[in-house]
C-alpha positions, -999 to +999 in steps of 0.1 A: -306+202-441-332+225-425-369+216-424-379+253-425-400+264-455-382+280-484-383+318-485-366+346-504-361+381-492-386+406-507-360+433-510-328+415-521-325+378-532-309+361-502-328+330-493-330+302-467-299+285-482-282+309-456-290+289-425-292+318-401-313+341-422-343+357-406-372+378-421-392+406-407-430+411-411-424+425-445-403+396-456-371+416-456-340+396-445-315+404-418-287+403-444-298+434-463-311+451-432-277+448-415-259+457-447-278+491-448-274+496-410-236+490-411-227+504-445-255+529-455-232+558-445-206+546-471-231+538-498-249+572-496-222+594-483-223+631-493-201+636-523-182+665-508-175+644-477-164+615-498-140+638-518-126+652-486-118+617-472-104+605-505-080+635-509-069+631-473-062+594-479-043+600-511-022+626-494-013+602-466-003+574-491+019+599-510+035+612-478+042+577-465+057+567-498+082+596-502+117+585-513+104+550-520+100+532-554+063+525-547+039+542-524+012+514-524+006+478-533-025+467-553-034+431-556-044+425-592-066+395-601-078+408-635-113+413-622-132+445-625-128+457-589-090+453-586-085+466-622-105+497-614-086+503-582-053+502-601-067+525-628-079+551-602-047+549-582-026+558-613-050+585-624-047+601-590-009+602-591+000+572-569+029+549-577+015+514-572+032+480-575+007+456-590+009+422-574-006+390-589-008+356-574-007+328-601-020+295-588-023+279-623-060+287-628-059+321-645-081+324-676-064+336-708-088+365-706-075+375-671-039+373-683-047+396-712-066+420-690-037+422-666-011+427-693-032+454-710-036+473-677+000+473-665+013+482-700-012+510-706-009+524-671+028+520-670+031+502-637+054+474-625+039+439-620+051+413-596+037+378-601+042+351-576+039+317-592+030+287-570+044+254-583+014+237-600+020+202-587+022+215-551-009+236-555-028+207-571-019+184-542-031+211-517-064+213-535-066+175-536-062+175-498-090+201-494-112+180-516-105+149-495-114+169-464-148+178-478-146+213-465-165+241-482-138+268-486-114+254-511-107+290-521-091+295-487-059+284-504-060+311-530-072+339-507-047+331-480-018+330-505-029+362-522-029+381-489+005+366-479+021+377-513+007+412-509+020+416-474+054+402-484+058+428-512+047+456-489+074+445-464+100+442-491+095+477-504+087+494-471+051+502-482+025+510-456-006+508-478-023+479-497-051+493-518-077+465-523-105+463-548-128+452-520-157+476-516-191+481-500-210+489-532-206+454-548-196+431-520-206+448-487-233+423-477-220+399-450-211+364-461-231+337-443-207+322-418-211+286-432-204+297-468-166+302-463-139+301-436-115+324-418-090+336-444-059+339-421-062+303-409-028+289-420-031+263-393-062+249-410-043+247-443-014+229-426-036+205-407-056+195-437-024+190-456-009+169-429-039+146-428-046+143-465-015+155-483+012+134-499+038+140-472+060+163-492+071+196-477+052+227-488+078+249-506+061+276-528+028+282-510+031+315-491+007+309-462+000+336-436-016+330-402-027+351-373+008+358-361+018+370-395-012+392-398-006+408-364+030+414-373+022+431-406-009+450-394+002+462-359+040+461-358+049+470-394+017+491-397+008+479-431-029+488-437-052+470-461-077+495-474-110+491-493-099+517-517-130+519-538-150+530-509-134+564-514-154+567-546-190+565-557-183+532-573-206+520-600-194+487-615-212+491-649-198+526-654-163+515-644-164+486-667-173+509-697-142+530-689-119+500-686-133+486-718-129+518-738-095+530-724-077+498-714-091+472-739-106+454-709-129+424-716-155+415-690-165+382-673-201+370-669-200+369-631-180+382-602-146+364-596-148+345-629-113+357-639-101+324-624-111+291-641-113+273-608-133+301-591-157+300-620-161+262-616-161+263-578-188+290-575-207+280-606-208+243-601-192+228-570-208+251-544-242+245-559-240+208-564-222+198-532-230+225-507-263+240-520-247+275-520-252+301-547-229+330-540-246+350-568-274+357-543-251+376-520-233+394-549-265+403-567-282+412-534-255+437-527-260+453-561-297+456-555-294+473-521-267+497-534-290+507-563-269+492-591-294+465-601-331+458-598-344+428-580-362+417-611-329+417-631-312+397-603-341+371-602-339+367-640-301+359-637-308+334-609-333+316-631-303+305-652-272+284-644-241+305-635-227+299-670-236+315-703-246+280-715-247+243-706-220+238-732-197+263-713-204+244-681-195+211-697-163+226-711-153+237-676-161+203-661-139+185-687-111+211-682-113+206-644-111+168-647-081+169-670-062+195-649-068+177-616-063+142-631-098+131-621-123+109-638-160+117-640-165+090-613-141+108-590-161+140-594-194+123-588-180+106-557-167+139-543-200+157-549-219+129-531-199+130-499-211+149-469-197+183-460-173+185-430-165+216-410-130+232-413-129+233-375-126+195-371-091+197-387-076+224-365-079+262-367-065+295-356-099+311-351-096+308-313-062+324-313-076+353-333-105+358-309-080+358-280-057+383-297-086+406-306-098+406-270-063+414-257-061+443-282-094+456-272-084+455-235-053+476-242-072+501-263-097+507-235-069+513-209 
């Protein structure tokens, strides 16, 4: 733990829980400064220019998808961002395949939202289901490793499934709900891990797993990423950056037209993500990801700092009762006792890097690519 005095940014709500945070003479942090420097042109782009770029991109997707069943892939979690990306794609005349990765933690609300969307929009849905016993054992290995990014498992598998479907259907474009307006602020490096690190997953499994072979988990590493991105030319695009994306307004449209029902916080369409971000990260690692999510909304003009601080005054659950319900659900689903949870939360964090990683390989591949580009 750092001995530095506690401080909160005077513009956003990032604080000294991010170890590398710095503040200028006005108390404004490097995270929101760098966010504006890097992404201000996207946040405040001239509407005519944004429309021109969007039309050009849509034309390119349609052209690349000629004579194919689908012209794009859209990963669909059931959250607002991916749901809005699917809605817009269909309204603009694209022919997406919606892809969902089921790891056994979907909320009933997420399942209903997904079903409503694909039925009302008339799109096909591919769902990859990971064997629950296998996924639970993978999670158990990550818990034993005491690493922070347990969601590396879901995020890595989700990307692998999307790339697989793109290859299967000969699709060149994956339209993601990722966007600058609601998640453009950089993640503190110690709050998560490199998402294409299949080696890290395998090494943690080898050390803490039960010895069985992984059969249904679709991991993707650096080599797979390079093959998809640079050889097959499959491009992952932050689709919502082509629009003046306002989350509250989009939610209203989805609610009225698609029968969509919202979640209290970002990424809460997954029961585990809700428990991980709303309880485990806070209790074990001292990390509140709401600060980054809310800070992004403040800087992009979609929320006031006062509104964000008011939300941060409360636990990341509608009530203590809801939090306790999630605790009990997690214990039952994982086969843990309350003592098991207390023991896990009390153990010290360990770095992903000590178990083996592909990050060095990615840095090397990136340097080689940059060398060729400059020639």
